[in-house]
Every structure is written in structure tokens, then in C-alpha cells.
Steps between C-alpha positions, in 0.01 A plus 500: 500500500225264606449377143866395476485313831175332395654404166809353663292311754277357228800405284691311766264375773147613418383158385675295769287233661753367750791621712738321259362700207544824697861396572561422132351835394717691746809309382413586139460867594834506681672324211360753256614794714850370569581329168251536216438876492870591499575226246235633263633855538854382422379299201322809366816710533695242300223478241482877469877506442445274197614173655316166482341401829400154619290460812418177679353378827644181647243297693642148510528358851841328527506153653752628755217705655323187627507490879680836510245752373124511561291346220361839395850622405550425132830667412698745709704789367806349330356147479548504122881528525552124533267436205643769272871456572511154655549391856880465462520880503357509852732473798425226750205265516202723425 
């Protein structure tokens, strides 16, 4: 419905004052659709089954991103692996 579209627009890009803020809002919306919503649903299923659930969002920009990724990219999907398990677990020079 129109109210849903208006709500989504206002949540993600409604207050943008620059093209960069529009980009960031659209990236947030895409991240929520592709990662966050399904993660929350899965966490709720585990919770409802009586299991403890821990939820986190990794936002640290790794130093290896310098010169490789645009400045607006903070942490890509899987960027936490090197921090959680250690870089020796990664194959090659990442």
C-alpha cells in the first residue's frame, strides 16, 4: 500500500540531503532485505524453540579495505571472519 511505501521511503532515504545519503539509505535498505530480516526470523525460530540467541552487527572497517573498497563501505558480508577466528584461518593474502 501507499502507506507502506511512504514508511519505507521515510525510514531509509526520506531525510537525505545529498546523493551520498541517498546511496547510504538504499544500501541500508538492501542490507536489511537480504540479511537482517531473514536473520531476525531465524533468531526468532531458535528463541521460540527454547534456545539462547545472540545477535550482533559487525561494522568495523578492516584496514585491508583501504584503497580497495570505497570509503562508504564499512564492513562487507563476512568481514568479521578474520576478527572472530583470526586471519590464519583464511586462505591466501586477504
